[in-house]
Every structure is written in structure tokens, then in C-alpha cells.
C-alpha positions as a printed NumPy array, in Angstrom:
array([[ 40.125,  -4.278,  -7.239],
       [ 38.101,  -7.8  ,  -8.099],
       [ 37.445, -10.248,  -5.596],
       [ 40.613, -12.325,  -5.766],
       [ 39.105, -15.859,  -5.143],
       [ 36.575, -15.239,  -8.376],
       [ 39.276, -14.175, -10.577],
       [ 41.328, -17.039,  -9.611],
       [ 38.419, -19.533, -10.039],
       [ 37.414, -18.044, -13.402],
       [ 40.995, -18.033, -14.545],
       [ 41.318, -21.647, -13.869],
       [ 38.054, -22.447, -15.566],
       [ 39.384, -20.405, -18.764],
       [ 42.379, -22.878, -19.064],
       [ 40.195, -25.849, -18.791],
       [ 40.114, -26.828, -15.17 ],
       [ 36.595, -28.637, -14.747],
       [ 36.75 , -29.03 , -10.971],
       [ 38.973, -28.575,  -7.911],
       [ 43.023, -29.15 ,  -8.975],
       [ 44.907, -28.114,  -5.956],
       [ 48.604, -27.79 ,  -7.991],
       [ 46.813, -25.319, -10.555],
       [ 45.23 , -23.284,  -7.817],
       [ 48.337, -22.658,  -6.16 ],
       [ 50.243, -21.8  ,  -8.814],
       [ 47.37 , -19.473,  -9.942],
       [ 47.274, -18.169,  -6.061],
       [ 51.153, -17.357,  -5.972],
       [ 51.186, -15.861,  -9.747],
       [ 48.311, -13.264,  -8.972],
       [ 49.934, -12.42 ,  -5.663],
       [ 53.641, -11.922,  -7.016],
       [ 52.335, -10.01 ,  -9.903],
       [ 49.195,  -7.929,  -8.234],
       [ 51.616,  -4.725,  -9.124],
       [ 51.494,  -4.833, -12.593],
       [ 47.685,  -4.758, -12.795],
       [ 47.31 ,  -0.791, -13.55 ],
       [ 43.663,  -0.627, -14.43 ],
       [ 42.428,   2.623, -16.287],
       [ 39.196,   3.547, -18.038],
       [ 37.519,   6.243, -20.081],
       [ 34.119,   6.75 , -21.192],
       [ 32.169,   9.138, -23.016],
       [ 28.509,   9.676, -24.478],
       [ 27.744,  10.956, -28.03 ],
       [ 24.457,  11.523, -29.466],
       [ 23.663,   9.491, -32.476],
       [ 23.671,  11.957, -35.476],
       [ 22.447,   9.045, -38.3  ],
       [ 22.324,   5.638, -39.081],
       [ 22.231,   5.174, -42.984],
       [ 25.588,   4.104, -44.34 ],
       [ 26.744,   2.886, -40.455],
       [ 26.018,   5.07 , -37.235],
       [ 27.599,   8.47 , -36.713],
       [ 27.741,  10.025, -33.652],
       [ 27.917,  13.904, -33.172],
       [ 31.43 ,  14.997, -31.315],
       [ 33.203,  12.011, -32.726],
       [ 34.709,  11.136, -36.048],
       [ 33.37 ,   7.613, -35.86 ],
       [ 31.299,   5.429, -38.228],
       [ 30.555,   2.45 , -37.062],
       [ 29.234,  -0.122, -39.739],
       [ 27.552,  -3.27 , -39.869],
       [ 23.941,  -4.571, -39.469],
       [ 25.262,  -6.015, -35.96 ],
       [ 25.794,  -2.58 , -34.343],
       [ 23.097,  -0.829, -36.241],
       [ 20.769,  -3.717, -34.518],
       [ 22.52 ,  -3.247, -31.101],
       [ 22.411,   0.439, -31.016],
       [ 18.701,   0.631, -32.605],
       [ 16.525,   2.854, -30.956],
       [ 19.537,   4.521, -28.714],
       [ 19.699,   7.99 , -28.679],
       [ 23.461,   7.986, -27.501],
       [ 26.15 ,   5.687, -27.738],
       [ 28.871,   5.183, -24.606],
       [ 32.035,   4.593, -25.692],
       [ 34.348,   2.647, -23.489],
       [ 37.859,   2.191, -22.928],
       [ 39.764,   0.066, -20.328],
       [ 42.933,  -1.146, -20.345],
       [ 45.313,  -2.952, -17.376],
       [ 48.259,  -1.166, -18.636],
       [ 51.824,  -1.82 , -20.667],
       [ 53.77 ,  -3.163, -17.457],
       [ 51.704,  -6.26 , -17.821],
       [ 52.144,  -7.155, -20.987],
       [ 55.771,  -6.606, -20.593],
       [ 55.783,  -9.046, -17.234],
       [ 53.718, -11.932, -19.181],
       [ 56.565, -11.221, -21.936],
       [ 59.273, -11.693, -19.169],
       [ 57.426, -15.02 , -17.555],
       [ 57.087, -16.591, -20.771],
       [ 60.935, -16.778, -20.901],
       [ 62.135, -17.465, -17.216],
       [ 58.842, -19.154, -15.99 ],
       [ 56.44 , -20.089, -19.228],
       [ 53.772, -21.849, -16.827],
       [ 53.932, -18.883, -14.878],
       [ 53.371, -16.675, -17.796],
       [ 50.198, -18.772, -18.892],
       [ 48.756, -18.64 , -15.645],
       [ 49.24 , -14.626, -15.195],
       [ 47.836, -14.313, -19.077],
       [ 44.96 , -16.205, -17.688],
       [ 44.314, -14.385, -14.805],
       [ 44.824, -10.679, -16.847],
       [ 42.055, -11.833, -19.545],
       [ 39.878, -12.578, -16.469],
       [ 40.3  ,  -9.7  , -14.563],
       [ 40.285,  -7.039, -17.831],
       [ 36.5  ,  -8.439, -18.514],
       [ 35.507,  -8.34 , -14.551],
       [ 37.041,  -4.886, -13.872],
       [ 35.945,  -3.198, -17.302],
       [ 32.37 ,  -4.659, -16.229],
       [ 32.71 ,  -3.283, -12.997],
       [ 33.657,   0.388, -14.298],
       [ 30.663,   0.431, -16.887],
       [ 28.162,  -0.78 , -14.288],
       [ 29.372,   2.346, -12.271],
       [ 28.9  ,   4.406, -15.551],
       [ 25.693,   2.979, -15.894],
       [ 24.355,   4.129, -12.628],
       [ 25.136,   7.432, -13.146],
       [ 23.585,   7.603, -16.703],
       [ 20.716,   5.649, -14.938],
       [ 20.149,   9.206, -12.577],
       [ 20.102,  11.135, -15.909],
       [ 17.495,   9.227, -17.293],
       [ 19.325,   6.908, -19.657],
       [ 19.611,   3.011, -19.508],
       [ 22.144,   1.291, -21.289],
       [ 22.563,  -2.426, -22.935],
       [ 25.609,  -4.37 , -22.999],
       [ 28.934,  -3.473, -24.362],
       [ 29.442,  -4.37 , -28.165],
       [ 33.168,  -4.552, -28.871],
       [ 34.908,  -4.44 , -32.459],
       [ 35.145,  -7.776, -33.677],
       [ 31.613,  -8.73 , -32.296],
       [ 29.065,  -9.717, -35.221],
       [ 30.115,  -7.909, -38.772],
       [ 31.731,  -4.883, -36.695],
       [ 35.091,  -4.863, -38.442],
       [ 38.214,  -4.844, -35.476],
       [ 39.293,  -1.661, -37.282],
       [ 36.368,   0.087, -35.469],
       [ 38.639,  -0.122, -32.598],
       [ 40.98 ,   2.867, -33.648],
       [ 37.75 ,   5.198, -34.449],
       [ 36.817,   4.247, -30.887],
       [ 39.712,   4.803, -29.179],
       [ 40.769,   7.858, -31.076],
       [ 37.186,   9.363, -30.296],
       [ 38.042,   8.859, -26.362],
       [ 41.627,  10.212, -26.97 ],
       [ 42.466,   6.763, -25.27 ],
       [ 46.395,   6.858, -26.24 ],
       [ 47.018,  10.078, -24.522],
       [ 44.72 ,   9.688, -21.695],
       [ 45.212,   5.998, -20.511],
       [ 47.815,   4.749, -22.905],
       [ 45.947,   2.463, -24.821],
       [ 46.531,   2.468, -28.49 ],
       [ 45.44 ,   0.384, -31.808],
       [ 47.68 ,  -1.439, -34.813],
       [ 46.979,  -1.249, -38.47 ],
       [ 45.062,  -4.559, -37.977],
       [ 43.126,  -3.031, -35.309],
       [ 44.559,  -5.088, -32.338],
       [ 44.926,  -3.081, -28.771],
       [ 47.691,  -2.299, -27.3  ],
       [ 48.579,  -3.114, -24.433],
       [ 46.758,  -6.288, -24.965],
       [ 44.538,  -6.602, -21.773],
       [ 42.564,  -3.822, -23.109],
       [ 38.887,  -3.43 , -24.141],
       [ 37.2  ,  -1.108, -26.361],
       [ 33.43 ,  -0.809, -26.964],
       [ 30.01 ,   0.928, -27.457],
       [ 26.83 ,   0.639, -25.471],
       [ 23.495,   1.995, -26.787],
       [ 22.005,   4.614, -24.465],
       [ 18.295,   4.945, -24.187]])
């Protein structure tokens, strides 16, 4: 998986540590080591040709319309959209909840570690997909997620459905557009 030292340093920084704090670093390392088995990364990627851009970006082979000026700009000139879904799994959510009752400081630490790990691992998996696409003559821009700019959170559901994420990796979306498990990421890159 990811470089543990990098994850722990970023997790400490996400909680506001500006310089070395031996106690926090020790807690983070303990929590990481004791809970590493609950990180169950799973991901999906699929490439969909862009069909039209008039009333939102529409994709061939996917019942998805992404609305808003931000996503139109992000995908301007792209021939395809690369959909991605990533999760660290439901067992992590359960463990964070258990720790919130028994050892709250460890729950906060695990939550921070998991947030960093999810971003870094999703980026690493996306990079592998980009390398495969490059062999096919396609370049991609960055992952644009629902909630960025004016792309509504509700777009999470359409992207997850197009990928069949619930069945394939256990990622679902609430009515409000939030992802479950919590340490999950859904987004789209333009492929050019």
C-alpha cells in the first residue's frame, strides 16, 4: 500500500500539527499499525465517450448527465470521460465508530489517517489507469469530483451507478449524495 511515513505525516498535518510532535506521531503510528487490516481498498474505472454537451455533459453507454459550468470547462475538448470510484471499505467505518466510543482520540487519528490514505491511494490507482490510457494515445486531466465548483453532490449517484459500484466494490450513495463507506471517492477525468 502507501508509504506509511508519508501517510502519517500528512495525517498529523491535517489535524493541525505544524511541526514535529512526538506524542501525536506515536499515537498516529500506533493507530495505523493496529488498524491496517481494516483498510480494504477497492476501485473501478471506466471510459465513456462524450456524446453531447448542450444541457450538461452526456456520455455514451452511461445514463449520466453532469450539469454545471465547472464540469463543462473541465471536460472541454475531451473525447471521453474517465469515471473512477474508490473506497477503503465498510469495515473502516465500523472501526472508526467503535473507537469513537471506546478511545475517541484514536478514532480521530484513524479518521485522519483514512482520509489521507483514501486520497493518496485513489491518486495512485488513477495514475496506473492514466499510464494504461497513455498507451492508447489518451491523456487525462485531474479527477473532478461532485461537490467541486457547481457540480452537485447528486452526481455521485449517477457516476457510481454507471460503474455498478454498489455491486462491484460495495460503494453506495445516500439520497443527499454522500458516499458510503465514508472514505470513498467518486470522480471523472477528461480523456483527450
